[in-house]
C-alpha positions in Angstrom: 0.9 10.0 -2.7 -2.5 11.5 -3.7 -2.1 15.2 -3.2 -5.1 15.5 -1.0 -3.5 13.1 1.5 0.1 14.4 1.4 -0.4 15.9 4.9 -1.1 12.5 6.5 1.6 11.3 8.9 -0.4 8.8 10.9 -2.4 6.0 9.4 -4.9 4.4 11.9 -6.9 1.3 11.1 -9.7 -0.6 12.7 -9.1 -4.4 12.8 -12.2 -6.6 12.3 -13.8 -6.4 8.8 -11.3 -3.7 7.9 -7.9 -5.3 7.6 -9.6 -8.5 6.4 -12.7 -8.8 4.2 -16.2 -9.5 5.5 -16.2 -12.5 3.2 -13.7 -14.2 5.5 -16.7 -14.7 7.9 -14.5 -14.4 10.9 -16.6 -11.9 12.7 -19.9 -14.0 12.5 -18.1 -16.6 14.5 -17.2 -14.0 17.1 -20.8 -12.7 17.0 -22.1 -16.2 17.7 -19.6 -16.6 20.6 -20.9 -13.3 22.1 -24.4 -14.6 21.9 -23.4 -17.8 23.6 -21.6 -15.9 26.4 -24.7 -13.7 27.0 -27.0 -16.8 27.1 -24.7 -18.6 29.6 -24.3 -15.5 31.8 -28.0 -14.6 31.9 -29.4 -18.1 31.7 -31.6 -17.2 28.8 -32.3 -18.8 25.4 -30.6 -17.9 22.2 -33.3 -15.5 21.0 -33.3 -13.5 24.2 -29.5 -13.5 24.3 -29.4 -12.1 20.8 -31.8 -9.3 21.8 -29.7 -8.4 24.8 -26.5 -8.6 22.8 -27.6 -6.3 20.0 -29.3 -3.9 22.5 -25.9 -3.4 24.2 -24.1 -3.1 20.9 -26.4 -0.3 19.7 -26.6 1.5 23.1 -23.0 1.1 24.4 -20.8 0.6 21.3 -20.0 -3.0 22.2 -21.8 -5.8 24.0 -18.9 -5.9 26.5 -19.5 -2.3 27.6 -23.1 -3.1 28.4 -22.2 -6.3 30.2 -19.7 -4.5 32.3 -22.1 -1.7 33.1 -25.1 -3.9 34.0 -23.5 -7.2 35.1 -19.9 -6.4 36.1 -18.4 -9.1 33.9 -14.7 -9.7 33.8 -13.5 -8.3 30.5 -10.6 -10.7 30.3 -12.9 -13.7 30.7 -15.3 -12.3 28.1 -12.7 -11.5 25.5 -11.0 -14.8 26.0 -14.3 -16.6 25.3 -15.6 -14.6 22.4 -12.2 -14.6 20.6 -11.8 -18.3 20.8 -12.5 -18.8 17.1 -11.0 -20.6 14.1 -8.4 -18.2 12.5 -7.8 -20.5 9.6 -10.5 -18.6 7.6 -7.9 -15.7 7.3 -5.3 -15.6 4.5 -2.2 -13.6 3.9 -3.1 -10.4 2.0 0.0 -9.7 0.0 -1.4 -6.6 -1.7 -2.2 -5.1 1.7 1.1 -6.0 3.2 2.9 -4.3 0.3 0.7 -1.2 0.4 1.1 -0.7 4.2 4.9 -1.0 3.8 4.9 1.8 1.2 2.8 4.2 3.3 4.9 7.1 4.7 4.5 7.7 8.4 3.3 5.8 11.4 0.7 3.0 11.3 -1.5 1.9 14.2 -4.4 -0.4 14.9 -7.3 1.0 16.9 -9.7 -1.8 17.9 -12.6 -2.5 20.3 -11.0 -6.0 20.6 -7.9 -6.8 22.6 -4.3 -6.9 21.7 -3.8 -10.7 22.0 -6.6 -11.4 19.5 -5.4 -8.6 17.2 -1.9 -10.1 17.2 -3.3 -13.5 16.0 -5.3 -11.8 13.3 -2.4 -9.7 12.1 -0.1 -12.7 12.0 -2.6 -14.7 9.8 -2.8 -11.7 7.4 0.9 -11.3 7.2 0.7 -8.0 8.9 2.4 -8.9 12.2 5.3 -6.4 11.6 3.2 -3.7 9.8 2.1 -1.7 12.8 3.8 0.3 15.5 1.1 -0.5 18.1 -2.4 -1.8 18.8 -4.5 0.5 20.8 -7.1 -1.9 22.3 -10.1 -2.1 24.6 -7.9 -2.5 27.6 -6.1 0.7 26.8 -9.4 2.6 26.7 -10.5 1.3 30.1 -13.2 -0.7 28.3 -14.8 2.4 26.8 -15.3 1.5 23.1 -15.5 3.4 19.9 -17.4 5.6 19.2 -17.0 7.2 22.7 -15.2 10.5 21.8 -12.9 10.3 24.8 -11.1 7.2 23.5 -10.1 9.0 20.3 -8.5 11.8 22.3 -6.9 9.1 24.5 -5.4 7.5 21.4 -3.9 10.7 20.2 -2.5 11.5 23.6 -1.0 8.0 24.1 0.9 8.2 20.8 1.4 11.9 20.5 -0.7 12.1 17.3 -1.9 15.3 15.7 -5.4 14.5 14.5 -5.1 17.0 11.6 -2.3 14.8 10.3 -4.1 11.5 10.9 -6.3 9.3 8.8 -8.7 6.7 10.3 -10.1 3.7 8.3 -13.2 1.9 9.7 -15.9 -0.5 8.5 -18.4 0.9 11.0 -19.5 4.3 9.8 -20.6 5.7 13.2 -17.1 5.1 14.6 -15.7 7.7 12.2 -17.8 10.6 13.5 -15.7 11.3 16.6 -12.5 11.0 14.5 -13.8 13.6 12.1 -14.8 15.9 15.0 -11.3 16.2 16.2 -9.9 16.8 12.7 -8.9 13.3 11.3 -9.4 12.4 7.7 -12.0 9.5 7.6 -12.3 6.5 5.4 -15.3 4.2 5.5 -15.0 0.7 4.1 -18.6 0.1 2.8 -18.4 -3.7 2.8 -21.8 -4.8 4.1 -20.7 -5.3 7.7 -23.3 -4.7 10.4 -23.8 -1.0 11.2 -25.0 0.7 14.3 -27.9 3.2 14.4 -27.7 6.4 12.4 -27.6 7.1 8.6 -25.7 10.4 8.5 -22.5 10.1 6.5 -21.4 13.7 6.4 -18.4 13.0 8.5 -16.9 10.5 5.9 -14.2 11.9 3.5 -13.6 8.7 1.5 -15.9 5.7 0.9 -14.1 2.5 -0.4 -14.8 -1.2 -0.7 -11.3 -2.7 -0.8 -8.6 -1.4 1.5 -5.6 -2.8 -0.3 -6.8 -1.6 -3.7 -7.5 1.9 -2.4 -4.1 2.2 -0.7 -2.4 1.2 -4.0 -4.5 3.8 -5.9 -3.5 6.7 -3.6 0.1 5.7 -3.7 0.2 5.5 -7.5 -1.3 9.0 -8.0 
């Protein structure tokens, strides 16, 4: 293990555009389904739905959080609709499967999605048995990353010491609260959509390929 990371006991990973590459184009399908859900709910055209969707995303962390706050939507109904996408675009990632198996310590998924969807994604990637647990949006009472309270809730739920934990995310802003409580932070700079804010001082490592990086730190 890379000497600088020898203290890490808990490896925490985002799901979408983190455990699979942006090039899989799975999340654009979800993004389109979100727009469709908003358009149907508010009886507006696609352009207005997109404006509302992205406004909630930037202001609340997820479109769902804004829809719950302003329209009282049923999160189960919403998540079932937006995650009804074609998973065949995902492929088994043998390099990532092997790297995760070699990591010493606990491994968890921390996602703004839900566990049923995460299970489908992980199975397609060959990672169904790689993680101890999925901490999802239901577990956070629908408060999404980057709300600082959900990071503390994650640590309490699984008895994690933040100082011994590393968090990998494709959305830079979601790493700031992790760094604030002492986690080591890894940003996958892969071209995925970012929220507002350009500050990157809270990022310890910037990478482009998760599997390759894990193999590199394990070989040092």
